[in-house]
N, C-alpha and C positions, 0 to 999 in steps of 0.2 A: 504494500500500500504506500502510495506516495506521501511524503511528509508535507503536511499542510502549512505549518509555521516554520519560518526560518530559524535556525539555532540561536540567532541573536535575541529572539524573543525570550529565551530563558533568562538572559542577563537583564533584559528590560523589565521582566516581571519581578526579579529580585530587587532591582533598584526601586521599582514602584512601591513594593511592600515596605522596604526599609525607609524609603523617603517619606511615605505616609506616616509611619511611626514617628519619624524625626519631626515632621511638620506639626503633628498632633501634640507632641511633647513641647515644642517651641510655642505653640498656641496657648497651651495651658500655662506655661511659664510666663508668657507675656500678659495673659489675663490676670494672673496672680500679682504680677508687678504693678499692673494698673490699679487693682483693688487696694494695694498698699501704698500707692503713690499719693503725694499731697493733692493731686488733682481730685482724687476721690475722698481721701480722709480729711482734707483741708488743714492738715497739720502745718503750722508755720505760715499759713496764708491769712493775712489781715483782711477781714471782711469789710466791705463797704457799708457805711452806716449813713442814715439821713443827716446826722450831726456827727462830726469827727470827735467823739468823746475820747479823751485821753485818761486812762487809768493812771498812767505814770504821773501826770500833772496833779490829779485829784488825790491819789493815794500817797505816792512818795513825796510829791511836792507840797501838798496842803495837809497831809496827814489825816485825811478823812477815812474813817473806819468802814469796812465792807458793809456793816449792818445799817449804816446811815441810808444807803440806797437800797440794799437788798434786805429789807426789814423783816421778811418772813423766813429767812434762811434757818433760824434756830428752832422754829416751831412748825414749819410746814415742809411739804415735799418739794415745793417750788421756791427757789430763792427770792423770787419777786423782782419785777422791773419797776423802778421808781416812777410814780406819776409825775407829770410835768410840773405840778405845783412844788414838788421837792426840788427840782432844778431851779425853779423861779424863786424859791426861798433865798437863794444867793444871787441869781442872775437878774433879779429885778433891781439889784443895786450894783452888782459887779458885771462889767462887760455887757451892760444892758442895751447897748446900741451896736454891738458887734454883728456884722453881716452874717457871719457863720452861725450865729445863734438865732437867726430869724425863724427857722422852723420850730424852735422851742417856744418863742414868743407867740407864733401863730397857733401852735397847739394849745397854748394856755388861753388865748383869746377865744378860740372856737370851741374849746373844751373837747378836742379830738386827740386821742392818744397818738404819740409818735410811733410809727411802725418800725421798730428796731429790727435788725437782722439777727436772728438767733445764731450764736456761734457754737455753743454747746447744746446741741439738739439731738436727743436720743430718739430712736424709732418709737412709735406708739406701742409696740409690743414689749418694750422694755420698761419696767417700773423702777424709778429711782427716787429716793427720799433724802433730801439734803439733811433734814433734822437728825435722823438716826445716825448718819455718818459723823456729824459733828459731835453728837452725844457719845459716840464710840471713840472719839479722839482722832478722827481723820481731818486734817486741816485743808483749807481751801487750795493751797498751792500744790497739794498732792495730785489734784485733778486738773486744776486750772493753770498751774505753773506760776511763774513770777509775774503776777498781774501788775504789780507796782512798777514794772519795767516796760509795760506795753503802752505805746502811744495810741495804737489801735488794737483792738482785741483779736487774738487768734488762738487756735487750739495748740496745745503743746503735746497732747496725747490723742490717739486715734479714737478712743471711746468705743472700740469694738469689743466683742464679747471676750476675746482672748486677753485683752488688757484688763478688763474688769475682773476676770477670773484669777489673774496673776496676783491681785490684791486679796481677793476673797479666799484664796488658798492659804495665804500667809499674811493676814492683816496686821500681825505684830510688827512687820517690817515698816509699816507706815504710821503707826500710832504715835501720838504726841500728847503732852499734857493738855487738858481742856483750856487752860488759860493761854495756850500758845496757838490755838486753832486759827486765829486770824493774823498771826505773825508771819509775814511773807518771807522773812529772813531765816526762819527756823527750819532746820533740816532734821527729820527724824533720825537720820544716820549719825547725828551728833551724840545720840544716846547710846549706851551700851545695850547689848541684847538683853541683859538681865533687867535693865531699867525699863525697856519696852515690854518685856514679859510681865513685869510687875504692874505696869499700866494696863496691859491686856487683861490681867486677872481682875484688877479693880473695875474695869469697864465692861467685863463680861464678854470679851472678844473670843470668837471661835471661828474656825474655818466654815464657810457657808458656800457650798457649790451646788446645792440642789436647784434644779431648774425653776422651781416655784418661787424662789427668793426674788428673782427679777421678772419672771414671766408669769403673770397672774391673770 
């Protein structure tokens, strides 16, 4: 019986099979890289805001405490976005004619909230409670980074499930005294492991990796 395919087809079929595996692997790698890139995670990307609010100026420069604006952070799940009247408490007297603050004045005049761009925005299927983390000795900078050094706000962490679980597996690594929760300069690593374990015992810290902790 005459040969139908030329012998070179054997080589071509092998190259096609191995080439397909290579391109599939390269595609999976590229997809994974994209999911972990700043384009997707927004890590290190300063988000545009309707008013260029500087945490560096207000926190480091003026010494304003986090709770002055984020008033519900200690008692509620949501840290809270300050109403415009909070801003106007100062800016009705300070920089009260600055062009960049016109959106603030307009918001106050019309009684319409400013539409800030959420920087730390978890998916709806993930439950997060600020108050319990603070009560358990986890400070603001552990999740939000050195906010007092940010002229515009950006993420310092991915906020993906793997990152959350890294802390939930060993919360002792990030615990700090409750009176240092809002201290941007405090680093939990400044304490010894024994000191952190003592705080963990006092605050009732334990490893919590059950799905229902965050997915309710």
